[in-house]
C-alpha positions as CSV (number, residue, x, y, z in Angstrom):
1,M,-10.9,-8.9,11.5
2,M,-13.7,-10.2,9.2
3,T,-13.1,-11.1,5.6
4,N,-15.7,-10.1,3.0
5,D,-17.2,-13.0,1.0
6,F,-16.0,-12.4,-2.6
7,S,-16.0,-15.0,-5.3
8,F,-13.6,-14.5,-8.3
9,P,-13.0,-17.5,-10.5
10,G,-9.4,-18.5,-11.3
11,L,-7.7,-17.3,-8.2
12,A,-7.5,-20.4,-6.1
13,G,-4.1,-22.1,-6.3
14,R,-2.3,-19.1,-7.8
15,T,0.6,-17.5,-6.0
16,C,1.0,-13.9,-4.8
17,V,3.8,-12.0,-3.3
18,I,2.9,-9.0,-1.2
19,S,5.4,-6.6,0.3
20,G,4.6,-4.9,3.5
21,G,2.2,-7.7,4.2
22,A,2.4,-7.5,8.0
23,G,1.2,-3.9,8.2
24,I,-2.4,-3.1,9.1
25,L,-3.7,-2.8,5.6
26,G,-1.4,-5.5,4.4
27,Q,-2.8,-8.0,6.9
28,A,-6.3,-7.4,5.6
29,I,-5.2,-7.8,2.0
30,C,-3.4,-11.1,2.9
31,K,-6.5,-12.4,4.6
32,G,-8.5,-11.7,1.5
33,L,-5.9,-13.5,-0.6
34,A,-5.8,-16.5,1.6
35,G,-9.5,-16.6,1.8
36,A,-9.7,-16.7,-2.0
37,G,-7.4,-19.7,-2.0
38,I,-4.3,-17.8,-3.2
39,Q,-0.9,-19.1,-2.0
40,T,0.6,-16.0,-0.3
41,A,4.2,-15.0,0.3
42,I,4.2,-12.3,2.9
43,L,7.3,-10.1,2.7
44,D,8.0,-7.6,5.5
45,I,10.9,-5.9,7.2
46,N,9.6,-7.6,10.4
47,M,10.2,-11.3,9.6
48,E,8.6,-12.5,12.9
49,S,5.4,-10.6,12.2
50,A,5.3,-11.9,8.6
51,A,5.8,-15.5,9.8
52,R,3.2,-15.3,12.5
53,L,0.6,-13.9,10.1
54,A,1.4,-16.6,7.5
55,G,0.9,-19.3,10.2
56,D,-2.4,-17.8,11.3
57,L,-3.7,-17.5,7.8
58,Q,-2.6,-21.0,6.8
59,S,-4.3,-22.5,9.9
60,E,-7.5,-20.5,9.2
61,F,-7.9,-21.0,5.5
62,K,-5.8,-24.1,4.8
63,T,-4.1,-22.2,2.0
64,R,-0.3,-22.3,1.8
65,C,1.2,-19.1,3.2
66,I,4.8,-18.2,4.1
67,G,6.4,-15.3,5.8
68,I,9.7,-13.9,4.7
69,G,11.8,-11.1,6.0
70,A,12.8,-8.7,3.3
71,N,13.9,-5.1,2.8
72,V,12.4,-3.5,-0.3
73,L,15.2,-1.0,-0.5
74,I,17.9,-3.8,-0.8
75,R,17.8,-5.7,-4.1
76,E,19.8,-8.6,-2.7
77,S,17.3,-9.0,0.1
78,L,14.5,-9.2,-2.5
79,E,16.4,-11.6,-4.7
80,N,17.0,-13.9,-1.7
81,A,13.3,-13.8,-0.9
82,R,12.5,-14.6,-4.6
83,E,14.6,-17.7,-4.5
84,K,12.8,-18.9,-1.3
85,I,9.4,-18.3,-2.8
86,L,10.2,-20.1,-6.0
87,A,11.5,-23.1,-4.0
88,E,8.5,-23.3,-1.7
89,L,5.5,-22.0,-3.7
90,G,6.6,-22.1,-7.4
91,P,6.3,-19.3,-10.0
92,V,4.7,-16.0,-8.9
93,D,1.4,-15.0,-10.6
94,F,0.7,-11.8,-8.7
95,L,2.7,-9.1,-7.1
96,I,1.3,-6.5,-4.7
97,N,3.6,-3.7,-3.7
98,G,2.3,-2.8,-0.3
99,A,5.4,-1.7,1.5
100,G,5.3,2.0,2.4
101,G,4.3,4.5,5.0
102,N,5.0,8.0,6.4
103,S,7.3,9.3,9.1
104,A,7.1,12.2,11.5
105,K,10.6,13.2,10.2
106,A,9.1,14.0,6.8
107,T,6.0,15.7,8.2
108,T,5.5,19.4,9.0
109,T,3.8,20.3,12.3
110,V,1.8,23.1,10.6
111,E,-0.4,23.0,7.5
112,T,1.0,26.2,6.0
113,H,4.1,28.2,6.4
114,H,1.9,31.1,7.4
115,D,0.5,29.1,10.4
116,A,4.0,29.0,12.0
117,S,4.2,32.8,12.0
118,L,0.9,33.2,13.8
119,D,2.3,32.0,17.0
120,A,6.1,31.8,16.9
121,S,6.3,31.2,20.6
122,L,5.0,27.6,20.3
123,P,7.9,25.1,20.4
124,D,8.9,22.7,17.6
125,Q,7.0,24.5,14.9
126,K,8.2,22.8,11.7
127,T,7.5,24.0,8.1
128,F,8.7,22.7,4.8
129,F,11.9,24.5,5.2
130,D,12.7,22.7,8.4
131,L,12.3,19.2,7.0
132,D,15.3,16.8,7.3
133,Q,16.6,15.6,4.0
134,A,17.2,12.1,5.2
135,G,13.7,11.8,6.6
136,F,12.2,13.1,3.3
137,Q,14.4,10.8,1.2
138,F,13.5,7.7,3.4
139,V,9.8,8.2,3.0
140,F,10.1,8.7,-0.8
141,D,12.3,5.7,-1.2
142,L,10.2,3.4,1.0
143,N,7.1,4.1,-1.0
144,F,8.4,4.6,-4.5
145,T,11.9,3.2,-4.9
146,G,10.8,0.1,-2.9
147,T,8.0,-0.4,-5.4
148,V,10.3,-0.1,-8.4
149,L,12.9,-2.5,-7.0
150,T,10.4,-5.1,-5.9
151,T,8.7,-5.0,-9.3
152,Q,12.1,-5.5,-11.1
153,V,12.9,-8.5,-9.0
154,F,9.5,-10.3,-9.2
155,G,8.0,-8.9,-12.4
156,E,10.6,-10.1,-14.8
157,D,9.6,-13.8,-14.5
158,M,6.0,-12.8,-15.2
159,A,7.0,-10.9,-18.4
160,Q,9.0,-13.9,-19.6
161,R,6.1,-16.3,-18.9
162,G,3.6,-13.9,-20.6
163,S,1.2,-13.7,-17.7
164,G,0.7,-12.0,-14.4
165,V,-0.7,-9.0,-12.5
166,I,1.2,-6.3,-10.7
167,L,-0.8,-4.2,-8.2
168,N,0.6,-1.1,-6.6
169,I,-0.7,0.6,-3.5
170,S,-1.1,4.3,-4.1
171,S,-3.1,6.8,-2.0
172,M,-5.7,9.6,-2.5
173,N,-2.7,11.8,-1.6
174,S,-1.4,11.1,-5.0
175,F,-4.4,13.0,-6.6
176,R,-4.9,15.7,-4.0
177,P,-1.8,16.2,-1.9
178,L,-2.5,16.7,1.8
179,T,-0.9,19.4,3.9
180,K,1.9,18.3,6.2
181,I,3.1,15.2,4.3
182,P,5.0,16.3,1.1
183,A,7.3,13.3,0.8
184,Y,4.5,10.7,1.1
185,S,2.2,12.6,-1.3
186,A,5.1,13.0,-3.9
187,A,6.0,9.4,-3.6
188,K,2.4,8.2,-4.1
189,A,2.0,10.5,-7.1
190,S,5.2,8.9,-8.5
191,I,3.6,5.5,-8.1
192,N,0.6,6.5,-10.2
193,N,2.9,7.6,-13.0
194,F,5.0,4.5,-12.7
195,T,1.9,2.3,-12.7
196,Q,0.7,3.9,-16.0
197,W,4.2,3.8,-17.6
198,L,4.8,0.2,-16.7
199,S,1.3,-0.9,-17.8
200,V,2.2,0.4,-21.3
201,H,5.6,-1.1,-21.2
202,L,4.2,-4.6,-20.3
203,A,0.8,-4.4,-22.1
204,Q,1.7,-6.8,-24.9
205,S,3.7,-9.1,-22.7
206,G,0.6,-10.4,-21.0
207,V,1.2,-8.7,-17.7
208,R,-1.3,-6.2,-16.3
209,V,-0.3,-3.3,-14.0
210,N,-2.8,-1.4,-11.9
211,A,-3.0,0.4,-8.6
212,I,-5.5,1.0,-5.8
213,A,-5.7,4.4,-4.1
214,P,-7.0,4.0,-0.5
215,G,-8.7,7.0,1.0
216,F,-8.5,7.5,4.8
217,F,-7.8,4.4,6.8
218,L,-6.6,4.7,10.4
219,T,-3.2,3.0,10.6
220,D,0.0,3.1,12.8
221,Q,1.6,5.4,10.2
222,N,-1.1,8.2,10.4
223,R,-2.5,7.7,13.9
224,F,-0.3,10.4,15.3
225,L,-1.8,12.9,12.9
226,L,-5.4,11.9,13.2
227,T,-6.0,11.1,16.9
228,E,-4.9,12.8,20.2
229,K,-2.3,10.6,21.8
230,E,-3.7,11.1,25.3
231,T,-7.4,10.7,24.7
232,G,-7.7,9.0,21.2
233,A,-10.2,11.7,20.2
234,P,-10.0,13.0,16.6
235,T,-7.6,15.9,16.0
236,T,-8.7,18.9,14.1
237,R,-7.2,17.2,11.0
238,G,-9.1,14.0,11.7
239,K,-12.4,16.0,11.9
240,K,-11.6,17.7,8.6
241,I,-11.1,14.3,6.9
242,I,-14.4,12.9,8.1
243,A,-16.1,16.1,7.1
244,N,-14.7,15.7,3.5
245,T,-15.5,12.0,3.2
246,P,-19.1,11.7,2.0
247,M,-19.6,8.4,3.7
248,G,-18.6,10.1,7.0
249,K,-16.1,7.5,8.3
250,Y,-12.7,6.0,7.9
251,G,-12.3,2.9,5.7
252,Q,-11.9,-0.5,7.4
253,P,-8.9,-2.5,6.2
254,E,-11.1,-5.2,4.8
255,D,-12.7,-2.7,2.5
256,L,-9.7,-3.1,0.3
257,Q,-10.2,-6.8,-0.3
258,G,-12.8,-6.6,-3.1
259,A,-10.9,-4.1,-5.2
260,V,-7.7,-6.1,-4.8
261,L,-9.2,-9.5,-5.8
262,F,-11.1,-7.9,-8.7
263,L,-7.9,-6.4,-10.2
264,L,-6.0,-9.7,-9.7
265,S,-8.7,-11.8,-11.3
266,E,-9.7,-12.4,-14.9
267,A,-12.8,-10.3,-14.3
268,S,-10.5,-7.4,-15.0
269,S,-8.7,-9.0,-17.9
270,F,-9.0,-5.9,-20.1
271,I,-8.1,-3.4,-17.4
272,T,-4.5,-2.1,-17.1
273,G,-3.0,1.2,-16.2
274,I,-5.7,2.4,-13.8
275,I,-5.5,3.8,-10.3
276,L,-8.8,2.8,-8.6
277,P,-9.9,5.0,-5.6
278,V,-11.2,3.2,-2.5
279,D,-12.1,6.3,-0.6
280,G,-15.7,6.6,0.6
281,G,-16.3,9.2,-2.0
282,Y,-13.5,11.6,-1.0
283,S,-12.3,12.1,-4.6
284,A,-15.8,13.0,-5.7
285,Y,-16.4,15.7,-3.1
286,G,-15.6,19.3,-3.6
287,G,-16.2,20.3,0.0
288,V,-19.4,22.1,-0.6
């Protein structure tokens, strides 16, 4: 995985906490942070993956990185992580809320309810009315509630110090909800609203709050929707996505690094409350 060569003054030596840092997109963001000289605390439900990534990045960039196991849905877990970070890295300057993802349990198998009636003989056809409440709630909580709790735990110190940046990870689903994934789309739309609300709430405290909205990146969470399991070929859905992305391709994880570093840096010092698309033109295209 290559890291783009960006130069934003004032980032080296600062400290960032990123939740979900051991995921595919999180890893690329962490690499961008470490490459910019930012001390990075990688939070992830998988402590071993977080620790391994931290060790690799510290060896490569000679920047202090630590990996900590944490569950963004358990406040006590986040508070324990906060104490470890303060002891090892000092005060936190930046928070990136990257924990999230989708689940097959909150995903319909058909794009519309009408599709299921076209061939009722097919097994396991699942519409909105068949979705499991627990699966829907888990996806919503993981993406939205986890963002709120993590921000409460790590954002308060920033507000009291009068400086800091909070960066949420939204999605293009938040603007134009996709078929099949109602819980994920709803949660990301909530993140946009929360980003704007919190940016106003903290605007005069010296803390900026923004979000990035990635377009289509092939990850472990969406691979089952976009590629055929047996062959790896694009599904019908995958072909639709490429056809509606003017650049004609999926984003690469490292494509997020520039947007992240810009919004953390003083180059964006008068920017707060925005949701920045990183989408290959998807949001600009009407399909014709």
